[in-house]
C-alpha positions in Angstrom: -29.6 -0.8 18.2 -30.4 -4.3 17.6 -27.8 -5.3 15.0 -28.5 -8.7 13.7 -32.2 -7.1 12.7 -30.6 -4.0 11.3 -28.1 -6.5 8.9 -31.4 -8.8 7.9 -32.8 -5.7 6.9 -30.3 -3.9 5.3 -28.6 -6.9 3.0 -31.3 -7.0 0.6 -31.0 -3.3 0.2 -27.4 -4.0 -0.1 -27.9 -7.4 -2.7 -30.1 -5.4 -4.8 -27.4 -2.4 -5.2 -24.1 -4.8 -5.9 -26.8 -6.5 -8.6 -26.8 -3.4 -10.7 -23.5 -2.3 -10.0 -22.0 -5.6 -11.8 -25.0 -4.7 -14.5 -23.9 -1.4 -14.9 -20.1 -2.5 -15.3 -20.4 -5.3 -17.1 -22.7 -3.6 -19.8 -22.2 0.4 -19.0 -24.6 2.4 -17.3 -26.8 2.8 -20.7 -28.1 -1.0 -20.3 -30.0 0.4 -17.0 -33.3 1.7 -17.1 -34.1 5.3 -16.3 -35.9 3.4 -13.0 -32.9 1.4 -12.5 -30.6 4.8 -12.9 -32.8 6.3 -9.8 -33.0 3.3 -7.6 -29.1 3.0 -7.5 -29.0 6.5 -6.9 -30.8 5.6 -3.7 -29.5 2.9 -2.8 -26.2 4.7 -3.0 -27.2 7.3 -0.6 -28.5 4.1 1.7 -25.3 2.4 1.6 -23.5 5.5 2.2 -25.3 5.8 5.6 -25.2 2.4 6.2 -21.3 2.9 5.8 -20.9 5.6 8.5 -23.4 4.0 10.5 -21.1 0.7 10.9 -18.1 2.7 10.9 -19.3 4.5 13.9 -20.9 1.8 15.7 -17.8 -0.3 14.8 -19.4 -3.4 13.4 -16.4 -4.7 12.0 -13.9 -4.4 9.6 -15.4 -7.2 7.2 -18.2 -5.3 7.3 -17.0 -2.2 7.0 -14.8 -2.6 3.6 -17.5 -4.7 1.6 -19.6 -1.3 2.2 -16.6 0.2 1.5 -16.0 -1.4 -1.9 -20.3 -1.3 -2.3 -19.8 3.0 -2.0 -16.5 3.6 -4.1 -18.4 1.6 -6.9 -21.5 3.5 -6.7 -19.9 6.8 -6.7 -18.1 5.8 -10.2 -21.4 4.7 -11.8 -23.5 7.8 -10.1 -21.2 10.7 -10.7 -19.7 9.1 -13.9 -21.9 11.5 -15.9 -20.6 14.6 -14.0 -16.8 13.2 -14.4 -16.9 11.6 -17.4 -13.2 11.9 -18.5 -11.0 9.3 -16.7 -8.2 11.3 -15.4 -11.0 12.9 -13.1 -11.4 9.3 -11.7 -7.8 8.8 -11.8 -7.7 12.4 -9.5 -10.3 11.4 -7.7 -8.6 8.2 -6.7 -5.5 9.9 -5.6 -6.9 12.6 -3.8 -9.3 10.9 -1.5 -9.5 7.1 -2.7 -6.1 6.6 -2.2 -5.8 7.9 1.9 -9.0 6.2 2.4 -8.1 2.9 1.3 -5.2 3.4 3.3 -6.8 4.2 7.0 -9.2 1.1 6.3 -6.7 -1.5 5.8 -4.1 -0.1 9.0 -4.1 -3.2 10.9 -2.8 -4.9 7.8 -0.3 -2.6 7.4 1.0 -2.4 10.9 1.3 -5.8 10.7 3.8 -5.9 7.6 5.4 -2.9 9.7 5.8 -5.1 12.5 6.7 -8.1 10.8 9.7 -6.1 8.4 10.8 -4.2 11.8 11.4 -8.0 14.0 13.1 -8.8 10.8 15.2 -5.5 10.5 16.1 -5.8 14.6 16.9 -9.8 14.0 18.9 -8.8 10.6 21.2 -6.0 12.7 21.6 -8.2 16.1 22.9 -11.1 14.7 25.2 -9.4 11.9 27.2 -7.6 14.6 27.7 -10.6 16.6 28.3 -13.1 14.2 30.4 -12.4 11.3 29.6 -15.8 9.7 25.7 -14.4 9.4 26.8 -11.1 7.6 28.6 -13.3 5.2 25.9 -15.1 4.5 22.9 -12.1 4.3 25.5 -9.3 3.1 26.8 -9.9 -1.0 30.7 -10.2 -1.2 30.8 -7.8 -3.5 29.7 -5.3 -0.7 31.9 -6.3 2.0 35.0 -6.1 -0.1 34.2 -2.5 -1.2 33.1 -1.7 2.2 36.5 -3.1 3.9 39.1 -3.2 1.6 38.3 0.4 0.0 36.0 1.8 3.0 34.1 2.9 0.8 29.8 2.7 -0.4 28.7 0.9 -3.4 26.1 3.9 -4.5 29.2 5.6 -6.5 28.8 3.0 -9.3 25.1 4.8 -10.5 26.0 8.5 -10.7 27.3 8.9 -14.7 23.8 6.4 -15.4 21.3 7.9 -13.9 18.7 7.0 -16.3 19.4 3.7 -16.7 19.8 2.6 -12.8 16.3 4.5 -12.3 14.7 2.6 -14.6 16.3 -0.6 -13.3 15.3 0.3 -9.2 12.1 1.0 -10.6 11.1 -2.3 -12.4 13.2 -4.3 -9.7 10.7 -2.5 -7.1 7.6 -2.6 -8.5 8.2 -6.5 -8.9 9.1 -6.8 -5.1 5.9 -5.1 -5.0 3.9 -7.5 -6.8 5.7 -10.6 -5.5 4.3 -9.1 -2.4 1.2 -9.1 -2.8 1.1 -12.6 -4.8 2.1 -13.8 -1.8 -1.1 -13.6 0.1 -2.9 -16.2 -2.4 -0.7 -18.7 -0.4 -2.6 -17.2 3.0 -0.7 -14.4 3.5 2.8 -16.9 4.2 4.4 -15.4 0.8 3.9 -11.9 2.0 5.3 -12.3 5.0 8.3 -14.2 3.5 9.1 -11.0 1.5 8.8 -8.8 4.3 10.6 -11.1 6.5 13.3 -11.5 4.6 13.9 -7.9 3.3 14.0 -6.8 6.8 16.8 -9.4 7.2 18.8 -7.7 4.8 18.4 -4.3 5.6 19.3 -4.7 9.3 22.0 -6.9 8.3 23.6 -4.2 5.9 22.7 -1.8 8.1 24.7 -3.2 11.0 27.9 -4.0 8.5 28.1 -0.1 7.6 27.8 0.7 11.0 30.8 -1.4 11.6 32.9 0.0 9.5 31.6 3.6 10.4 29.5 4.4 7.3 26.2 5.1 8.7 26.4 8.8 8.3 26.3 8.5 4.1 24.7 4.9 4.2 21.9 6.5 5.7 22.0 9.9 3.9 21.4 7.7 0.6 18.5 5.7 1.9 16.6 8.2 3.4 15.3 10.5 0.8 13.8 7.5 -1.5 13.4 4.9 1.4 11.0 7.4 2.7 8.6 6.6 -0.3 9.8 2.9 -0.9 9.4 1.4 2.1 6.1 2.9 3.1 5.1 1.5 -0.5 6.5 -2.0 0.1 4.6 -2.0 3.9 1.4 -1.1 1.9 2.3 -3.9 -0.9 2.1 -5.9 2.0 -1.2 -5.1 3.5 -2.5 -5.9 0.1 -0.9 -9.3 0.4 -2.3 -9.8 3.9 -5.6 -8.8 2.5 -5.8 -11.4 0.1 -4.6 -13.7 2.7 -7.5 -13.1 5.4 -9.7 -12.8 2.4 -8.6 -16.6 1.9 -8.1 -18.1 5.4 -10.5 -16.0 7.6 -13.8 -14.8 5.8 -15.5 -14.0 8.8 -19.4 -14.3 8.1 -19.3 -14.1 4.7 -18.3 -16.6 1.7 -14.9 -17.3 1.3 -15.5 -16.2 -2.6 -17.1 -12.9 -1.8 -14.5 -12.2 1.1 -11.8 -12.8 -1.1 -13.3 -10.4 -3.6 -14.0 -7.2 -1.2 -10.5 -8.0 0.2 -9.2 -8.3 -3.5 -10.8 -4.9 -4.6 -9.1 -3.5 -1.5 -6.0 -5.0 -2.0 -5.8 -3.8 -5.9 -6.6 -0.2 -4.7 -3.7 0.0 -2.3 -1.8 -1.5 -5.1 -3.0 0.9 -7.6 -1.7 4.0 -5.2 1.6 1.9 -4.7 2.8 1.7 -7.9 3.1 5.6 -8.2 5.1 5.8 -5.5 7.6 3.2 -6.1 8.0 5.7 -9.5 8.8 8.3 -7.7 11.2 7.0 -5.6 13.2 5.4 -8.4 13.8 8.4 -9.9 14.7 9.9 -6.6 17.3 6.8 -6.1 18.6 7.1 -9.5 19.1 11.1 -9.7 19.2 12.3 -5.7 20.2 10.1 -3.4 23.7 9.2 -5.2 24.9 12.9 -6.6 27.8 13.8 -4.9 26.6 17.2 -5.3 24.5 17.4 -3.0 25.0 17.6 0.7 24.1 14.4 3.0 22.2 17.2 5.5 20.1 18.3 2.5 19.4 14.0 1.7 18.4 13.6 5.4 16.1 17.1 5.6 14.2 16.0 2.2 13.7 12.5 3.5 11.5 13.6 6.4 10.3 16.3 4.5 8.6 13.7 1.8 8.4 11.1 4.8 6.4 13.5 6.6 4.3 15.0 3.8 3.1 11.1 2.5 2.1 10.9 6.4 -0.2 13.9 6.1 -1.4 12.6 2.7 -2.1 9.2 4.1 -3.8 11.0 7.3 -6.6 13.1 5.6 -9.1 12.7 7.4 -11.8 10.1 6.2 -15.3 13.0 6.2 -13.2 14.8 3.1 -14.1 11.2 1.1 -17.6 10.9 -0.6 -17.8 7.5 1.1 -18.2 9.9 4.1 -21.9 11.4 3.3 -21.4 13.3 0.1 -24.4 12.8 -2.0 
């Protein structure tokens, strides 16, 4: 297949579909004539086939993301008569749309994970080797509690679980939003937040290890961390998408690239927020509970993480963007 010739032939139809979608989304599907609706359905089938072809032939993430966005928007308009209730659209998104978007943006997520893990390793190393560094990173109240009393700080949550849980949710969501917003600065803000969080967690992990408290510490972290950390990585991917659209628009105009990547980033965040809400509930009620054995906390964390991986790795063929008509 001559890729350039195929792109030139198909691009006019993609633009036509985009114009119809813009009218339908701004004025409602009722603003389209019967002929326009019929044409929209035809173009939806065409762009779905083009998306599958672009993925199969690996024509580049920019093109795939663009066609992915057109297909998702078209699906919403074509099938809204069959699924008029908003909750059905939300259900579809969490069943198929969110895993699909996560799989489409895995390179950005991999970068976010890599930056965080390198920072975590450095935080661990320098804390283990240099007490002055540890005292700069680890809060003084935590140092005092661990070294003077030989215990962790999570017990303060017990007895105020509802308040603590809501506070944790609010904090985590604000961090995720800041991580996304950091993409506006070419992704540098996003990388900075990922880096500083990695340094902080690595330093605390090394500090508790020095004081023989690793087992209860990770027992506390694992249940909610199984969802919270992946959610932050996905928020990092969303921020990097914005930065990529600004700095590396590829063959598209910068505004168009930012619009496409911004759509994917928004979809990622729609999935991130519920993950952080669930993680906040777990961190407020389950993780600090002295009634739950540490071994069970480890098992629950492992189970949640494997379930999340299975969910996000749901085959793309199950998505309506892969041939459902």
